C-alpha positions, 0 to 999 in steps of 0.5 A: 600411429595416428588417431582421428576424431570427427568433430560436429554439431548434434542433430538433435541439440547442437552441442560440439560433440567428438566421435568415431565417423564409422560407429556414432549413431547417425542418419545416412551418416549426415546427422549424428548425435551425441551420447546424451541425446542418444540415451535420452532417446532410448529412455523415451523409446523403452518407455513407448516399448521400441527397441533402444538405438544401439550405441556401439562401444567405440561410438565416441572414442577416436578411430585408430588410423 
């Protein structure tokens, strides 16, 4: 059994992070965001009365291939 992770730089902070390419929060599957930036964005969204961005439980976990 093999596993896959997508390594990329966060579209917000630039930090290198690993993610599941099928589950990570992204824009058009081209610009992905690290968990810390999504959590920070959700705090701001909630404060503005907006719905938080859903974070899939497997978004930052390896994909079983």
